[in-house]
N, C-alpha and C positions, 0 to 999 in steps of 0.2 A: 637516394639516401640523404638524410639530414646530417648536419654537422654533429659529430659525436657518435655517429653510427646508428642513430635511430631511423627506422624506416617509416615512410608514410603509409597509412592504411590503404590497402589495395583491393579490398573486397567490400561488397555491399554490406555484409554483416558487420565488418569492423567499422565502416563509416557510420552505419546506423547506431551501433553501440556507442561510438564516440558522441554522436549527436544527442543521445538519450542519457548521457551520464550526468544528469542534473539531480538536484535534491528532490525533484518531483517526478522521477522516472515512472512511477506507477500511474501518474495522472494522464499519461498518454493513453488514448483510447484503444490503441492497437499495439500489443507487444510484437516485436519482430523476433522470430526464431530461425536461426541459420539463414538469414537474408530473405525470408518470406513472411508475408502477413499471416498471422494466425487468426482464423475465424472461429468464433465460439458458437454454441448452440442456443445462446440467449437471443432476445430480440435486439435488432440493430436500430439505430436512430435515423429518422428521416432528416432531411436538411433543415426542416422547420424546427424539429426538436433540438438539433445541434445548435441552431441559432438561438433558441430560447435558453439553452444551457449556457451559452456564451454570454447572453444578456444578463442572466442571473449572476454568473461569476464576476462580471464587471462591477457589481455592486460592492465588492469586497476589495480591500487594499492589497491583501496578500493571500496566498493559498492557505497559510496557517489560520488566518482569520476565517476563511470560508470553512475549513475543516472543523473549527471550534464552534462557529455560530450558525453556519448555513447548511451543512451537510445533513441529509435526511436518511443516511444509511442505518443499518442495524448494528448496535454495539453489544459485544459479548464481554463479560468480565470473567476472566479465569481466576484471578486472585486480587484482592484489594490491598489497601495500603498497609494492613497489618499482616500480610503474608509472612509465613514462617521463614522464608528464604530472603526476606528483605526487599522483594521486588513485587510491584503490582503489574498485572498483565491484562491488556484489553485488545480486542480485535474489532474492527469496524468493517462491515461488508457493504458494498455499494455497486452501482451499475455504471454503464458508460456515460449516462447523463450527468451523474454526479462527478465523474472523472473529468468530463469536458468543462463543467463549471469550475472545478478546482484549477484546471489548467488556465482558464480564462482569468481567474483571480491572480494566478502566478504571472501571467502576461501583463496584467495591470500593474503589478509591482515592478516589473521590468520595463515599464513604459513602452510596451509594444502591443500591437493589436492582433488578437487571435481571430482568424477568419474561418468560416465554415469549410472552405476548400482545403484547409490544412488538416482537417479531422476526418478520419474514417472510423465509423463505429463497428466494432467487431463482435458485439454480443457476448462479452466476457463478464464474469463475476469477479470484481476486484476486492481486495482486502488489505488493510494495513494494520499492523500489530504494534502496539506501543508497550514498551517495558520501562517502567519507572523504578529506579533503584534509590534506596535511601539507607544511610548509615554505612559503616565500614563493611558489614556483612554483605549487604546488597550490592554496593558498588564494586566490591571485590569479585563478585560473580558475574557482573554484567557483561563484560567483553568475552569472558571464557564461555559463557552459556549462549550468548545471543549475537556476538559480533562476527563479522567476516563469514557469513553464510553458515554458521554453526547451528542456528535454529531452523526448524522446518514446521510448516503448517499443512495439515491435510484435512479433508472432509471425509467422514465415514457415513455412508448411506447403506444401511442394512449390512450386508457382507462385503460391500464394495468400499475400497479406499480410493478416493479421488486425489491424485497428486496435482500440485500446481504446475501450470505450463510456463510460469515466469515467477522469479523471486529475486529480491534484492534488498540490501540494507540501504535505506534512503536518507537516514539521519542519525547522527550521533552527537549528543550534547553533553557537555561536562557540567561542572559545578555551577549552579545558579548563584547570583549575587546574594539573594536573600538567604539561601541555605548556608553559603559561605559565612555570612555575617553572624549566623546563629551557631557557627562552629560545627555544622552537620554536613556530611558528605552526601552528594546526590549525583544522578546521571540519568540519561534517557537514550534509548535506541528505538528507532522506528523501522519496521520491516515491511516490505511490500510483496504481495502475492497476487496472482491472477489464475482463475480456474475456468475451465470449459465445462459448464453445466447448463442444463435447460431449465426453464420455469417449472416443468413437470418434476424435475429432480428435487426442487425446493419445496414441494407441496407437503412433504412429510418431514418431521423433525430430523435434524442432522446433528451428528456429533462432530464438533470442531475440536481438533487435537493439535496442540502446540507442543512440539518436542524440542527441548533445549539441548545445548551442546554436551551436557552430561548424560543425556538419555532420559531425563525426567519427562514424564508426560503430564500435561495440564489440559484438561478437557472439560467441555460443557456441551450439553445437548440443547440446541436452540431451534427456533422457528425462523427460517429465512424466507418464507413465502412472502411475496410482495416486494422483495428487494429489486427485482427487475422492473423497470418502468415499461408499461405496456405501450406498444407502437400505436 
């Protein structure tokens, strides 16, 4: 027991959960579920591919910089800046190679070296969802609809609904200085998801459905073929 009655984590799952509670939780190539590694149906990376992803990520000062300028994932727009509810919504899908590169960029920011031996590629489809809120209407709905696990992302393939095997809110930002100076309210939440799907699953158009905390559905049919990097 720690002072104040707090207990030390005593299970592998709790230890791994603590270790992964960073802003870049989704960037780890393998999500842990109940203390075990989850392997997906997608292609896994060879050591050489992991090394090349690390090399690419090191070119960027931060993970945010890599996500903005270097990522080659597929971006889906649910609603733009003029959305009726005051929030713009985007999802970006990417594979383990992009996840490793982003993690290497994060390591660069933290002045640490990410080594290939630290990475195990699980063949998962990763996604992060960005919700940008503007004005009193949008920012008033942001946390209620998208904070604290309230939002959910699924993939619909024909009659099948593919649920994520991992989800988290990885970022919440408040008012930007520029928007504050203009007297306008703003905010942003970034959500992370991982799916167990195969390259064959992605060869046909897929409906991507974002369900917010009020039960509203935001969907787009997209072509995700080619997201997985071939081994």
